[in-house]
C-alpha angles and dihedrals in degrees: 000000000000120000130230089244091058091053090050092049092052090049090052088051090055093244099133100168090053092044092054091048091052091047091052089059095051121105099218116216125207098269092045096051098094096042091047094050093047090049090050091051090051092049093048091052091052090048091054097249092137101168095049093047094048092050092051098048092044090054093045093051089055093050120104118243097023105155115240093242091056090044088055091053090051091051090052089053090050090050090056092046093050089053089054089054092049096250100131093165091054090046091055091049092053090047091053091050089049090055092049093049092046092052090048090053093052091225105140094193092057091045088057095048093048093046089050090056092050094048092052092051097047098035094064095052142063097299108060090150089062090052089051092055091047090048092058092060092041093052090051091050093047090050091051091048095051095198113152096215095049090046091050092049090051091056092045090052093049090046090053094049095045091047090054088054094052096256096132100166096051090043091052092047094053091047091050091052090052091051091049090054092046091050088073098031105034125207112168093202093056091041089055091052091049092053090047089053089054091047091054093046093049090049093050091046091050093243094138098167092059091042092062091050092052091046091055093051094044093052092048092051093046088054090055091048100043090220105147096189094064091043091053092048091050092050091051090052090046090052089052088050093054088049090053093054094045100255093131099167092051088049093055090045093055093046087056091048091051091052092048093050095059118354114214138182093200136070094318092058089051090048090055093047092050092046093051089045091058091051092049090049090055088049089051092242092143101169094050090048091053092050092052093049089050088059090054091049093049091054093053099084102145138043088252089061094044092052092052123114095242096048096048091050091047088059087061089055087051090055091053090050091051089051091052089050088051090240093136097158091055089045091056092052092049095047089054087057090051092050090051092049090049091053094048093049094039089235100164096182094050090046092055093045091048092051091050091048090049091051090051092051092047089050090055089050090053093243094137098165091055090045091056091046090055091048089050088061093047103044100071092054099043092093089068097048135083117276095252087070090054089051089048090053092052090045090058093048092047093053094041091053092045091051089051090053095251096125095157090056091045097056099069089053091048092050092046092050089049092050091051095047091047092047093054092035094233107172096183089050093053092046092050092046091053093045094048093048093048092047091050091050091049092050092059124083117286114263094029108157092227091088092062091056092069114061122183092272092058098047114104108273130210105231127206106252118243105218138184125227109328126226121269091250092064113097119213089254091053098049114106112250118261111245129200118262112292115276104267100238097312089251119129120216108281093356108078116191123258093259093059098037096048097050110143134207089258091051090050090054093047093046091050089051088050090054090057090047091052095051094122093052110066095186093055091046089053093049093048092048090054090050092048097045092043094048094050093045094224095135136045093230140352133193133183109213137191108206124195126212089258092056095258110153127207120188111229096178137346140189127186128185100164114031090180093061107123099185116131112261121248120213129207124193113230104173147280125295121178092345092306126110115242113212139175117222119198133185106201128213116238118271145052096290092060091053089050089053090055090050091050091052091051091050092048092051091049089052090050091053090051090051091052092052091049092049092052090050091051091050091052090056092050094047120109087232106110114246119241108261120217108256117221109216147135116267106312095353106124106179137258115080092352090056089053089052089050090054089054090047090055091052096049097038095090093050117086097227131127117259127204115201117194132184144108121301113280097020096118105266093146090049088057092046092051090050091055089051092046093052094045132087087254094065093113091053128075124293106205119190118199126182109210091199095053096067126068111256093242090057098043096092095050092046093047103040101021131229143238126246112274095015090122140356110296095020094124095155141022115275119196095204124224092287090056091045089056093055110157088357138077129291116204111201107195121194091017090169089072093062110117123245091243092062098039096082091052091050090047090053091053093048092051100042106013089236122144127189113188120210109277093022117113098193123055121221133202127253131183106225130149112221123211114181129195137185139173091203129091094262094184089056089052089053092050090049092049094245094116128040113250094216091052090048092054091045091054096038098067091120118018122203117186114200109205119223117260092253087066094049101046091145087073095056098085092054092043091051091051091049094049092044093054092046095047094043090053092046094050095035093238098144119221104355116178137174124237118242090247090056090048090056090053089051091049093053098048117105093225099207087182090051121203093347091057091047091051092050091048092053092046091051093050093047092047091055096040129098117248114281090007128160106228111231125198089263088070092064119100114253090244091059097038093051098034093103093055092078092079143286114350094221132021113277126244093278099028140091134181121239129176110248092209094056125106112283103230098048090046093051090048090052093051093046091049093052094046094048093048091049092049092048092048095046091049096042093247092304100153097199093050093044092049091049091050090051092047095238135107125266089249091050090052090050092052093047092050090050093049094046095043095242 
């Protein structure tokens, strides 16, 4: 018979089919009824059984005695279900109620999950600034929680939202962090979403080979999970991928499969309608395209719908339809709506595409000045956009110049657009380039010589896509045909083609600008460099190469003017694409000018790398992810709970009262004690720390109280003791619980009267010393066991400061890491050493049993081993830290607590009973009958236990 715990574990692993099977075998007892039913409703929703799930959560929310935490989980399920039905406003309302109930329950994990749901709903709409403010609180809560799955889901969500706004690098970085976390704490559902994120990003960035690989992995993981929503999303993206490479029938097939997997009347239905409409438009089925877009429009009934990602992109499809119908005035009005939506949602990619589309429409209307004004807005940002936008830009210029009769100037733009579309294998782009060029030719006067300038070999061609491993759904008949390696430049040895040979000064300038635009795509940079160097004839030969880790070389493009040149080749590194190094190989002609050309290439590539770094930095500033704020603190005090303790320390510093600081070893007790001294009137006097456990017991008295010369063997001089050394200052007694019973009365006497009598001294004398004590032991337990005097305890415990362990103050870790990095980098002269965000997440999720001291030592070790100015990757972490979270949950679960197995039995049982009774009373709003039933005891039994435990 399976247990409830096993069903929960499988759910947390994202294996929903298995979790439901285990749950079906559980004999649910009275106090497990609500948790079991809520879990079942959640599983059914993930498995796509919408009706069953809705019925269950609706019934549960009407039930009496449903704990707030479980009610919050039900509201999250309802939020997901409302989204499926297309009611975004209702979904947001349920998500808000889920957040309120979770906060009322005090369950931080549920607070995080419900806030995640709300951020996803709001972040994709018209109020991204509201999502950013919510995300700040959510990030803080997730950090405090320290749960790997919640942390991974947060990064997946941010990656999704940033990707929808055209921030590809930040989206990819967050997705990578999530995958790194899940590599050590697997959850197949979250892993499937992460792969789907990468599929969508690769598709948007025109990296179609990688997109097919991610589609295959996402579908396999969704099969293991049983989650139909992620499978449907993957199939929609896969259908869009087939559309991008020109496999239109396979695209329609996968759109149908997505709809069959999990039918929806919400955003996913609109996504399918819009996707099919784009295919039909390419197939010139205008009426069917219009009907499908009308369905999308009819579903967008509220501002929440109209701000959604799918709707605003469907409006772009509508503009293209209006163009095809020759309704250019209507197209201009609609594209203005798209531009406004892109501004309101901060969708950078859509904004750039919309401006290019507007420029193209204006060019067709003959409004050249307005066309150029629109292009002026686009050009500065093209360097940060996918290459199909650069091809679109050149397509507009080519057609505009052709329409103006400047055919010679138009051809370089046409060739460049064609090279880009062929490089990324964009079938719709090539079709549109061919159609636009032909329409522009037709619009000119009959008999214009321009037509003769483009023979069949120069017309835009539709290449066979070269694809990586296809997804499991793709039948052999559907798979795109494998093509031979791309033609390396189409230039024969010694007889370069007309495009290369006829390159002009203007084309050189435009190609150089294109190189800067392509800085994030190494393969395109390499191809354009070969075109530029070959066309100008400054080298004997040039090749763009893709080099694998095993040394395997693939030629991306090549140009040769002098096959007999025997000069040694020079290679320049351009970047990494799909885990392969992209390099430029040159064979220089003899002479000074050739060397200068090599120097210019090196300088250009260095500039490109700087541009890429600047672009990544700009994207990070635009991301919804909250930036790390500088924490004002004292020394290594980062903020959060420690900052609150510092505020208390400042208030009590001027009062001459004893302070007892408790907390685990390494939490920063001495830091707090030093702060009290620093804020006090004694700051100019000594601060003397003394560890009572570091000195042998037989020497404690002499070290603490001092001695006179000759008082015992070896006492060859007077010694004031640590109390005397702290005269008029502060004495910090660490590990006070280790002080022996024989010395405790003497310390008590000093605390009460200020009198000290060193060994060998007959007359005591008075000292003014403030005592701050600290211990990592359970001092009350020592008192109960008779190991520590009760009167001394109360004399020390005038003000009690409890320093939480680092695992309970995770929000302080980023600032602590920065502080320790700066200190260690300065100590070891390592320059500006930083940690990657992925490494920071590993640090945040570690349990840190050694607390701040362990964190400091870990950072010192990493910096000591690092290169100067390095960025510390996860590989730099010690195995103990990297694998620390594999031992189990980082924090107790919702119905769990940690107890020491070596503690005394009765106090431990009392602690467990107290926690269970308080939880039951809170979950059932102090209803004694319901709480007693949940605990499995009678009302009278609950009354007696409360009386015994003082509750």
